[in-house]
C-alpha positions, -999 to +999 in steps of 0.1 A: +064+269+635+037+253+612+037+279+577+073+284+562+077+315+533+103+307+511+104+348+499+122+367+470+124+406+471+101+419+446+088+383+433+053+370+438+064+358+468+059+391+479+021+389+480+023+362+505+043+380+528+021+413+527-008+389+535+006+375+562+016+409+574-019+423+572-037+393+590-009+391+612-004+351+611+028+346+619+057+322+599+088+315+593+103+335+566+136+325+548+146+350+522+169+342+496+182+360+467+169+360+431+193+338+414+171+322+384+201+297+381+201+284+422+163+280+417+172+255+391+195+236+411+183+206+432+180+220+465+154+244+454+136+226+430+133+199+464+109+225+474+093+236+443+095+215+411+088+246+392+117+265+400+099+298+404+088+314+433+064+314+454+066+285+477+049+280+513+052+250+535+024+242+562+035+212+573+043+189+549+017+206+526+033+227+501+018+254+478+034+272+450+003+294+437+005+330+453-029+339+451-044+307+464-020+312+492-033+345+505-065+329+506-052+296+520-041+322+546-066+340+551-095+313+556-070+287+577-056+311+599-072+345+599-114+335+599-117+343+563-104+381+575-098+403+541-117+376+521-158+373+511-183+348+520-205+329+491-237+351+507-215+383+506-233+409+483-196+414+467-187+381+465-190+377+430-164+408+423-142+400+450-138+365+428-132+383+397-106+409+409-089+381+430-082+361+404-077+389+378-045+400+396-027+371+385-053+348+356-066+383+340-036+403+336-005+385+350+005+371+314+003+407+297+025+418+323+049+388+318+052+397+283+058+439+286+083+433+314+100+406+295+098+430+264+113+463+284+133+450+312+142+413+314+153+401+280+185+412+267+177+444+238+192+418+214+162+395+223+134+418+225+105+417+196+090+452+186+059+434+177+054+417+210+063+448+231+037+467+209+010+438+215+017+434+254+016+471+257-018+474+244-029+445+265-021+461+298-032+488+287-070+474+283-066+455+315-059+488+330-084+508+316-104+480+331-090+489+365-094+525+362-126+523+351-139+502+381-122+523+406-138+550+429-117+584+437-108+572+476-116+536+481-106+498+472-115+475+445-144+465+468-158+489+495-129+477+520-095+465+516-094+428+507-078+404+493-085+415+460-062+446+466-033+427+473-036+404+442-043+434+416-013+459+432+016+434+425+013+434+387+008+477+392+035+470+414+056+453+384+048+476+359+056+508+379+095+490+386+099+484+352+093+517+343+060+515+321+042+533+350+030+559+323+002+531+309-016+539+347-044+559+348-050+591+373-074+567+396-049+537+393-023+561+402-041+568+435-055+535+443-014+524+440-004+547+462-032+546+488-026+507+490+009+511+494+010+535+522-003+505+544+025+496+573+017+459+559+032+464+526+059+482+537+072+457+563+068+436+536+090+451+509+120+461+534+123+427+546+153+416+527+172+393+547 
């Protein structure tokens, strides 16, 4: 098999696994337990020199960015399904939301979950928590203002939703879900009711 994804449950590789399920693209999936020590060991660094997730191989080609990976798979193996083309009317909005899920809000969400869940209590900095909550809320308000009552970020489901849902998922599983507005909560429930999402989340071995 050409494609091989190393998947760590609840990590950014979930975006890639979800996209594979949505697109019906076959890949070899090797699921591993999240262990930061093992991810810095030589065996894993030979796969991903950053010691992070995700990493996927297409033959000898290695790609380590989750948003790049979902578009790579869609364009190379699924005829561009769930993407948008430059001559589509919503191409600009597609690119905006596709990258917003990581470049726009990923850093703020990372700081938020670090200061509320990942770091030991004695290592947390109250001022950083307040800043992270404020900046994350600013991003969430932007999403809220751009959602319809019953739709997606664009007129139909796309990779942009796969990109943006992941940080919302992190916010929720780290018990910061109160920051989400009503429309965003409804949007999250609607998208995560998709069978492909459920299948991706269910893969643990």
